[in-house]
TIRO-2110 file (N, C-alpha, C; in Angstrom, 1 decimal):
// TIRO-2110
57.7, -26.6, -30.4, N, 1, A
58.2, -26.9, -29.0, CA, 1, A
58.6, -25.5, -28.4, C, 1, A
58.2, -25.2, -27.2, N, 2, A
58.5, -24.0, -26.6, CA, 2, A
59.9, -24.0, -26.0, C, 2, A
60.6, -22.9, -26.1, N, 3, A
61.9, -22.7, -25.5, CA, 3, A
61.9, -22.7, -24.0, C, 3, A
62.8, -23.4, -23.4, N, 4, A
62.9, -23.4, -21.9, CA, 4, A
63.5, -22.0, -21.5, C, 4, A
62.8, -21.3, -20.6, N, 5, A
63.3, -20.0, -20.2, CA, 5, A
64.7, -20.2, -19.5, C, 5, A
65.5, -19.1, -19.6, N, 6, A
66.8, -19.1, -18.9, CA, 6, A
66.6, -18.5, -17.5, C, 6, A
67.1, -19.1, -16.5, N, 7, A
67.0, -18.5, -15.2, CA, 7, A
67.7, -17.1, -15.1, C, 7, A
67.0, -16.1, -14.6, N, 8, A
67.5, -14.8, -14.5, CA, 8, A
67.5, -14.3, -13.0, C, 8, A
68.3, -13.3, -12.8, N, 9, A
68.4, -12.8, -11.4, CA, 9, A
67.0, -12.4, -10.9, C, 9, A
66.8, -12.8, -9.6, N, 10, A
65.5, -12.6, -8.9, CA, 10, A
64.5, -13.7, -9.2, C, 10, A
64.7, -14.5, -10.2, N, 11, A
63.7, -15.6, -10.5, CA, 11, A
63.7, -16.6, -9.4, C, 11, A
62.5, -17.2, -9.1, N, 12, A
62.4, -18.3, -8.2, CA, 12, A
62.1, -19.5, -9.1, C, 12, A
63.0, -20.5, -8.9, N, 13, A
62.8, -21.8, -9.6, CA, 13, A
62.8, -23.0, -8.7, C, 13, A
62.2, -24.1, -9.1, N, 14, A
62.4, -25.3, -8.4, CA, 14, A
63.7, -25.9, -8.9, C, 14, A
64.6, -26.2, -7.9, N, 15, A
66.0, -26.7, -8.2, CA, 15, A
66.2, -28.0, -7.6, C, 15, A
66.9, -28.9, -8.3, N, 16, A
67.2, -30.2, -7.7, CA, 16, A
68.6, -30.1, -7.1, C, 16, A
68.7, -30.1, -5.8, N, 17, A
69.9, -30.0, -5.1, CA, 17, A
70.6, -31.3, -4.8, C, 17, A
70.0, -32.4, -5.1, N, 18, A
70.6, -33.8, -4.9, CA, 18, A
71.5, -34.1, -6.0, C, 18, A
72.6, -34.8, -5.8, N, 19, A
73.0, -35.3, -4.5, CA, 19, A
73.6, -34.3, -3.6, C, 19, A
73.4, -34.4, -2.3, N, 20, A
74.0, -33.5, -1.3, CA, 20, A
74.8, -34.3, -0.4, C, 20, A
75.8, -33.6, 0.3, N, 21, A
76.6, -34.2, 1.3, CA, 21, A
76.5, -33.5, 2.6, C, 21, A
76.5, -34.3, 3.7, N, 22, A
76.5, -33.7, 5.0, CA, 22, A
75.3, -32.8, 5.2, C, 22, A
75.5, -31.5, 5.7, N, 23, A
74.4, -30.6, 6.0, CA, 23, A
74.0, -29.7, 4.9, C, 23, A
74.5, -30.0, 3.7, N, 24, A
74.1, -29.2, 2.5, CA, 24, A
72.6, -29.3, 2.3, C, 24, A
72.1, -28.3, 1.7, N, 25, A
70.6, -28.3, 1.3, CA, 25, A
70.4, -29.4, 0.4, C, 25, A
69.2, -30.1, 0.5, N, 26, A
69.0, -31.2, -0.4, CA, 26, A
67.6, -31.2, -0.9, C, 26, A
67.3, -32.1, -1.8, N, 27, A
66.0, -32.4, -2.5, CA, 27, A
65.7, -31.3, -3.4, C, 27, A
64.5, -31.5, -4.1, N, 28, A
64.0, -30.5, -5.0, CA, 28, A
63.3, -29.4, -4.1, C, 28, A
63.7, -28.2, -4.3, N, 29, A
63.1, -27.1, -3.5, CA, 29, A
63.3, -25.8, -4.3, C, 29, A
62.5, -24.8, -3.9, N, 30, A
62.7, -23.5, -4.5, CA, 30, A
64.0, -22.9, -4.2, C, 30, A
64.5, -22.0, -5.1, N, 31, A
65.7, -21.3, -4.9, CA, 31, A
65.6, -20.0, -5.7, C, 31, A
66.2, -18.9, -5.2, N, 32, A
66.2, -17.7, -6.0, CA, 32, A
67.5, -17.4, -6.6, C, 32, A
67.5, -17.0, -7.9, N, 33, A
68.8, -16.8, -8.6, CA, 33, A
69.3, -15.4, -8.1, C, 33, A
70.5, -15.4, -7.6, N, 34, A
71.1, -14.2, -7.1, CA, 34, A
72.3, -13.7, -8.0, C, 34, A
72.8, -14.5, -8.9, N, 35, A
73.9, -14.0, -9.7, CA, 35, A
73.4, -13.0, -10.7, C, 35, A
74.3, -12.1, -11.1, N, 36, A
74.0, -11.1, -12.1, CA, 36, A
73.9, -11.8, -13.5, C, 36, A
72.9, -11.4, -14.3, N, 37, A
72.8, -12.1, -15.6, CA, 37, A
74.0, -11.9, -16.5, C, 37, A
74.8, -10.8, -16.3, N, 38, A
75.9, -10.5, -17.1, CA, 38, A
77.2, -11.1, -16.6, C, 38, A
77.2, -11.8, -15.5, N, 39, A
78.4, -12.3, -14.9, CA, 39, A
78.5, -13.8, -15.2, C, 39, A
79.7, -14.3, -15.6, N, 40, A
80.0, -15.7, -15.8, CA, 40, A
79.9, -16.1, -17.2, C, 40, A
80.8, -17.1, -17.5, N, 41, A
80.7, -17.6, -18.9, CA, 41, A
80.3, -19.0, -19.0, C, 41, A
80.3, -19.7, -17.8, N, 42, A
79.9, -21.1, -17.7, CA, 42, A
78.4, -21.2, -17.6, C, 42, A
77.7, -22.3, -18.0, N, 43, A
76.3, -22.5, -17.8, CA, 43, A
75.9, -22.8, -16.4, C, 43, A
76.2, -21.8, -15.5, N, 44, A
75.9, -21.9, -14.1, CA, 44, A
75.1, -20.7, -13.6, C, 44, A
74.4, -20.8, -12.5, N, 45, A
73.8, -19.7, -11.8, CA, 45, A
74.1, -19.9, -10.3, C, 45, A
74.3, -18.7, -9.7, N, 46, A
74.4, -18.7, -8.2, CA, 46, A
73.0, -18.5, -7.6, C, 46, A
72.6, -19.4, -6.7, N, 47, A
71.3, -19.4, -6.1, CA, 47, A
71.3, -19.5, -4.6, C, 47, A
70.3, -18.9, -4.0, N, 48, A
70.1, -19.0, -2.6, CA, 48, A
68.9, -19.9, -2.4, C, 48, A
69.0, -21.1, -1.7, N, 49, A
67.9, -22.0, -1.5, CA, 49, A
66.8, -21.3, -0.6, C, 49, A
65.6, -21.7, -0.8, N, 50, A
64.5, -21.2, -0.1, CA, 50, A
63.9, -22.4, 0.7, C, 50, A
63.6, -22.0, 2.0, N, 51, A
63.0, -23.0, 2.9, CA, 51, A
61.8, -22.5, 3.6, C, 51, A
60.9, -23.3, 4.1, N, 52, A
59.8, -22.9, 4.9, CA, 52, A
60.2, -21.9, 6.0, C, 52, A
59.5, -20.9, 6.2, N, 53, A
59.8, -19.9, 7.2, CA, 53, A
59.5, -20.4, 8.6, C, 53, A
60.5, -20.2, 9.5, N, 54, A
60.3, -20.6, 10.9, CA, 54, A
60.6, -19.3, 11.7, C, 54, A
59.8, -19.0, 12.8, N, 55, A
60.0, -17.8, 13.5, CA, 55, A
61.4, -17.5, 13.9, C, 55, A
62.2, -18.5, 14.3, N, 56, A
63.5, -18.3, 14.7, CA, 56, A
64.4, -17.7, 13.6, C, 56, A
64.1, -17.9, 12.4, N, 57, A
64.9, -17.3, 11.3, CA, 57, A
64.9, -15.8, 11.3, C, 57, A
63.9, -15.2, 11.9, N, 58, A
63.9, -13.7, 12.1, CA, 58, A
65.1, -13.2, 12.9, C, 58, A
65.7, -14.1, 13.7, N, 59, A
66.9, -13.7, 14.5, CA, 59, A
68.2, -13.9, 13.7, C, 59, A
68.1, -14.6, 12.6, N, 60, A
69.4, -14.9, 11.8, CA, 60, A
69.5, -13.9, 10.7, C, 60, A
70.6, -13.1, 10.7, N, 61, A
70.7, -12.1, 9.7, CA, 61, A
71.0, -12.6, 8.3, C, 61, A
71.3, -13.9, 8.1, N, 62, A
71.5, -14.5, 6.8, CA, 62, A
70.2, -15.1, 6.2, C, 62, A
69.1, -15.0, 6.9, N, 63, A
67.8, -15.4, 6.3, CA, 63, A
67.0, -14.2, 5.9, C, 63, A
66.4, -14.2, 4.7, N, 64, A
65.6, -13.1, 4.2, CA, 64, A
64.2, -13.7, 4.1, C, 64, A
63.2, -13.1, 4.7, N, 65, A
61.8, -13.5, 4.6, CA, 65, A
61.3, -13.2, 3.2, C, 65, A
60.6, -14.2, 2.7, N, 66, A
59.9, -14.1, 1.4, CA, 66, A
58.4, -14.6, 1.6, C, 66, A
57.5, -13.7, 1.9, N, 67, A
56.1, -14.1, 2.1, CA, 67, A
55.6, -14.7, 0.8, C, 67, A
54.8, -15.7, 0.8, N, 68, A
54.2, -16.3, -0.4, CA, 68, A
53.3, -15.3, -1.0, C, 68, A
53.3, -15.3, -2.4, N, 69, A
52.4, -14.5, -3.1, CA, 69, A
52.3, -15.0, -4.6, C, 69, A
51.4, -14.4, -5.3, N, 70, A
51.3, -14.9, -6.7, CA, 70, A
52.4, -14.6, -7.6, C, 70, A
53.2, -13.5, -7.3, N, 71, A
54.3, -13.1, -8.1, CA, 71, A
55.5, -14.0, -8.0, C, 71, A
55.8, -14.5, -6.7, N, 72, A
56.9, -15.4, -6.5, CA, 72, A
56.6, -16.8, -6.7, C, 72, A
55.3, -17.2, -6.7, N, 73, A
54.9, -18.5, -7.0, CA, 73, A
55.0, -19.5, -5.8, C, 73, A
55.5, -19.0, -4.6, N, 74, A
55.6, -19.8, -3.4, CA, 74, A
54.2, -20.1, -2.8, C, 74, A
54.0, -21.3, -2.3, N, 75, A
52.7, -21.6, -1.7, CA, 75, A
52.7, -21.4, -0.2, C, 75, A
53.9, -21.2, 0.4, N, 76, A
53.9, -20.9, 1.9, CA, 76, A
55.0, -19.9, 2.1, C, 76, A
54.8, -19.1, 3.2, N, 77, A
55.8, -18.1, 3.6, CA, 77, A
57.2, -18.9, 3.8, C, 77, A
58.2, -18.2, 3.3, N, 78, A
59.5, -18.9, 3.2, CA, 78, A
60.6, -17.9, 3.5, C, 78, A
61.8, -18.4, 3.4, N, 79, A
63.0, -17.6, 3.7, CA, 79, A
64.1, -18.1, 2.8, C, 79, A
64.9, -17.1, 2.2, N, 80, A
66.1, -17.4, 1.4, CA, 80, A
67.3, -17.5, 2.4, C, 80, A
68.0, -18.6, 2.3, N, 81, A
69.1, -18.9, 3.2, CA, 81, A
70.4, -18.5, 2.5, C, 81, A
70.9, -17.3, 2.8, N, 82, A
72.1, -16.8, 2.2, CA, 82, A
73.4, -17.5, 2.6, C, 82, A
73.3, -18.2, 3.7, N, 83, A
74.5, -19.0, 4.1, CA, 83, A
74.7, -20.2, 3.3, C, 83, A
73.7, -20.7, 2.6, N, 84, A
73.8, -21.9, 1.8, CA, 84, A
73.8, -21.6, 0.3, C, 84, A
74.1, -20.4, -0.1, N, 85, A
74.2, -20.0, -1.5, CA, 85, A
75.2, -20.9, -2.2, C, 85, A
74.9, -21.3, -3.4, N, 86, A
75.8, -22.1, -4.2, CA, 86, A
75.6, -21.9, -5.7, C, 86, A
76.7, -22.3, -6.4, N, 87, A
76.7, -22.2, -7.9, CA, 87, A
76.2, -23.6, -8.4, C, 87, A
75.2, -23.5, -9.3, N, 88, A
74.6, -24.8, -9.8, CA, 88, A
74.5, -24.8, -11.3, C, 88, A
74.6, -26.0, -11.8, N, 89, A
74.5, -26.2, -13.3, CA, 89, A
73.0, -25.9, -13.7, C, 89, A
72.9, -25.5, -15.0, N, 90, A
71.6, -25.2, -15.5, CA, 90, A
70.7, -26.4, -15.6, C, 90, A
71.3, -27.6, -15.7, N, 91, A
70.5, -28.8, -15.7, CA, 91, A
69.7, -29.1, -14.4, C, 91, A
70.1, -28.4, -13.3, N, 92, A
69.4, -28.6, -12.0, CA, 92, A
68.1, -27.8, -11.9, C, 92, A
67.9, -26.8, -12.8, N, 93, A
66.7, -26.0, -12.8, CA, 93, A
65.6, -26.8, -13.4, C, 93, A
64.5, -27.0, -12.6, N, 94, A
63.3, -27.8, -13.1, CA, 94, A
62.2, -27.0, -13.7, C, 94, A
61.8, -25.9, -12.9, N, 95, A
60.6, -25.2, -13.4, CA, 95, A
60.6, -23.8, -12.7, C, 95, A
60.3, -22.8, -13.5, N, 96, A
60.2, -21.4, -12.9, CA, 96, A
58.9, -21.2, -12.2, C, 96, A
59.0, -20.7, -11.0, N, 97, A
57.8, -20.4, -10.2, CA, 97, A
57.3, -19.0, -10.3, C, 97, A
58.3, -18.0, -10.3, N, 98, A
58.0, -16.6, -10.3, CA, 98, A
59.3, -15.8, -10.1, C, 98, A
59.1, -14.7, -9.4, N, 99, A
60.3, -13.9, -9.1, CA, 99, A
60.1, -13.1, -7.8, C, 99, A
61.1, -12.8, -7.1, N, 100, A
61.1, -12.0, -5.9, CA, 100, A
61.1, -10.5, -6.3, C, 100, A
60.9, -9.6, -5.4, N, 101, A
60.9, -8.2, -5.7, CA, 101, A
62.3, -7.6, -5.7, C, 101, A
62.5, -6.4, -6.2, N, 102, A
63.8, -5.8, -6.1, CA, 102, A
64.3, -5.6, -4.7, C, 102, A
63.4, -5.2, -3.8, N, 103, A
63.8, -5.1, -2.4, CA, 103, A
64.3, -6.4, -1.8, C, 103, A
63.6, -7.5, -2.2, N, 104, A
63.9, -8.8, -1.6, CA, 104, A
65.3, -9.3, -2.2, C, 104, A
65.5, -9.1, -3.5, N, 105, A
66.8, -9.6, -4.1, CA, 105, A
67.9, -8.7, -3.5, C, 105, A
67.7, -7.5, -3.3, N, 106, A
68.7, -6.6, -2.7, CA, 106, A
69.0, -7.1, -1.2, C, 106, A
68.0, -7.5, -0.5, N, 107, A
68.2, -7.9, 0.9, CA, 107, A
68.9, -9.3, 0.9, C, 107, A
68.7, -10.1, -0.1, N, 108, A
69.4, -11.4, -0.2, CA, 108, A
70.8, -11.2, -0.5, C, 108, A
71.1, -10.2, -1.4, N, 109, A
72.5, -9.9, -1.8, CA, 109, A
73.2, -9.3, -0.6, C, 109, A
72.6, -8.5, 0.2, N, 110, A
73.2, -8.0, 1.4, CA, 110, A
73.5, -9.0, 2.4, C, 110, A
72.6, -10.0, 2.6, N, 111, A
72.8, -11.1, 3.5, CA, 111, A
74.0, -12.0, 3.1, C, 111, A
74.1, -12.2, 1.8, N, 112, A
75.3, -12.9, 1.2, CA, 112, A
76.6, -12.1, 1.6, C, 112, A
76.5, -10.8, 1.3, N, 113, A
77.7, -10.0, 1.6, CA, 113, A
78.1, -10.1, 3.1, C, 113, A
77.1, -10.1, 4.0, N, 114, A
77.3, -10.3, 5.4, CA, 114, A
78.0, -11.6, 5.7, C, 114, A
77.5, -12.7, 5.0, N, 115, A
78.1, -14.0, 5.2, CA, 115, A
79.6, -14.2, 4.8, C, 115, A
80.0, -13.4, 3.8, N, 116, A
81.4, -13.4, 3.4, CA, 116, A
82.2, -12.3, 3.9, C, 116, A
81.7, -11.5, 4.8, N, 117, A
82.4, -10.4, 5.4, CA, 117, A
82.6, -9.2, 4.5, C, 117, A
81.7, -9.0, 3.6, N, 118, A
81.8, -7.8, 2.7, CA, 118, A
81.1, -6.6, 3.3, C, 118, A
80.3, -6.8, 4.4, N, 119, A
79.6, -5.7, 5.0, CA, 119, A
80.2, -5.4, 6.3, C, 119, A
END
């Protein structure tokens, strides 16, 4: 039996966000792992949900464009939503799709910093 890979920083995974409440992100969708691999002692990862890209997202500084390619495993151009970043249990990770680039993970981290007033 093959070992299930552990989600690592910059990985793109299908994640089960249900159950959700109110305007929280919901359903099974891609997400990028943003937490540092060396941080935390609980079986959790901090992720930024990924959604289909809409032209208006280019005006929102908390969205980071992620064009679909074979390395990230996305099938359509998408965006990471830094405003909906959340800590999730390892059991919510369904399947690894790929990984974003170093420039993209840095842009997502900067967008998160903007959302929390660190920039």
